N, C-alpha and C positions, 0 to 999 in steps of 0.2 A: 530481645535486640531488635530495633529498629533500624530499618535501610532505607535512606532517602533518596529520592531521585525529581528531577523535575522535567518538564518537556513543554515547549510553547508550540501553539496551533499557529505555526510561521507555514510559508509556501512550502519549505522543505518537507518538512513533517506531513502536511496534507499531501501532497507529490507523494512521498513514501507510501501512504494509507492509499491512495489512489491506485497506485501500480501494485501495489499487494492484492488488492481486490479485482485485478485484471489478469493479474498474471500466477496468483499463487504462490506456488513453491518454487516457481522459475523465477530467474533473474530476467528482468524487465528489460535491460538493454540488449543482453544477447538475444531474445525473444525477436525485440525490434530488428536487431539485424539480421536473425534468420528469416523472418518473415518478409522482411523488406527485400533481401537478397532473393528470397525464391519468387516474389513475385516481380520483381524485376525481370530475373532470367525469364519467366514465362511471359512476360512482356516483349522481351526481346525476340522469342521464339514465335511467337503470335506476328509481331513485324515482320519477322523475317518470311514467315509462311504467306503473308499478304505480298510482299516483294516477289517472292520466287512464285507463287501460282495464282497470281493477280488478286484483284478485291472480292470478297466474300461477305456476305453479310452476318453469317454466322463468325466468322473471324472477325470482323468489326465490333461485332455484340459481345463476343468473349475479349477483346481487348479492353472495352469501356468497362466490363464489369472486373478485368483485372486492376485497372486503373483507380476504379473507384474502392477495391479494397484495399491498395495500397494507400491512398488517400484516408480512408479509416483507421487503419494501423498508425499511422502519422498524427492523425487527430485525437485518437483516445491516447497514445504516449505524450501529446505535448499541450494539447488545449484541454482537454477535459479536467488534468488538475489544477488549472488554472480556473476553469468554471467553478470546480468543487470549492476553491478557496476564497473565491468572490462570493459564492453562496453560504459562507459563514456568516457574514455580515459583522454583527456586533460580537460574534465569538473568535473573530481575527484578532490572532496574537494574545489570546487568552495561555496566560502561563497557569500550567497546572504543577503543582507539589505533592509529592506521593510520598505518604509513609506507608512501607510494609512491614506491618507485624509480624505477630504469629498465626495467626488466624484470619485478620481482616487487613484491609488496604484501604488508608486515608486519604482521601483527595481534598484539596485546597486550591481553588479555584481562585483566580486575581486578573481584574483588567480594570479598566476605567470606568468602564459601565456594567459590572459583572463581578460580584464575589458570591462564593458559597463553598462548602465544605460536604462530604459525603463519606460514608462509613460503608465498606462493602466485603463481605465476608468473600473468600476465596472460593466457596462451593459456589457461589452466583455465577462465575465466571463461563462461559460456554465453551470458548477456545484461547487460546493464547498463540501469536504467530511471533518468532523471533527472527530479525534480520543481524546484520553485522551491525548497522547502527540504533535500532528500534526494537523495542517491546511492544506488541499490541494486544491489549487486554481486551475481549470482547465480552462485553454484560450482557448484551444480546447480539444477534444477526446484524443490528444496525447502531449500536452503541458501543464505540471504541473508545478506550485510555490509551493514549500514545505516550511511551516512556523512552525518554530520549536515554541510551546506556551509556552516555560519555559523563552524566552528573551523577552518576551512582556516587553515594556516600556511606562510610558505614557498613560496607559489605559488598559481595560482588553479585556478577550476575548469575553466578553458578546458585548462590544461596536462594536466588530470587525464583530461577529455574524451579529449584528443588521443591521450594514451595506451592509454586502454582502448579506444577505436574502433578503432585500430590493429589491434588483436587481435580484438575482438568483431564488427568491421565494422558490417553493417546489422543488429545484433542490439543496436546502443547505440541507444536510445528516448529522446527529449526529449518528457517530457509536459508540454502547456502548462496546468498548474496547479501 
């Protein structure tokens, strides 16, 4: 029995992949809020120290570093996914169609400039991440197939999970977001 699914390499899927690589199992939105709040509170404390005890070069340097980290957090969350999407060039908006067989995954790629197909045995996947919206199938640490779970036909996510986890074992990771 074959299970079909699709995914288009649009901005949303690339953003989800980028956030997955940055935050692994953690919810990206919760991490952004947590770290933003932590660095904001630290900045307020440093500013209060400066106001209460006068200017100190160490406190100014600490405030600068703190603001830099706050900027980096927002940069990684909002800007890096856009850069990743633009770097796809001709692969932007490529639509992949997946057919999950008993032991192999067949991938058919279609776009205006690129058409291709591949057949990959499940044993070749090194790890799989599952979020509420996507499955990320890692052929290598740098090659990822993104499957939109809402497009699955002819089966369920659980069936795909069972097939893949039999091969990748403990490298099948379900993210709680």
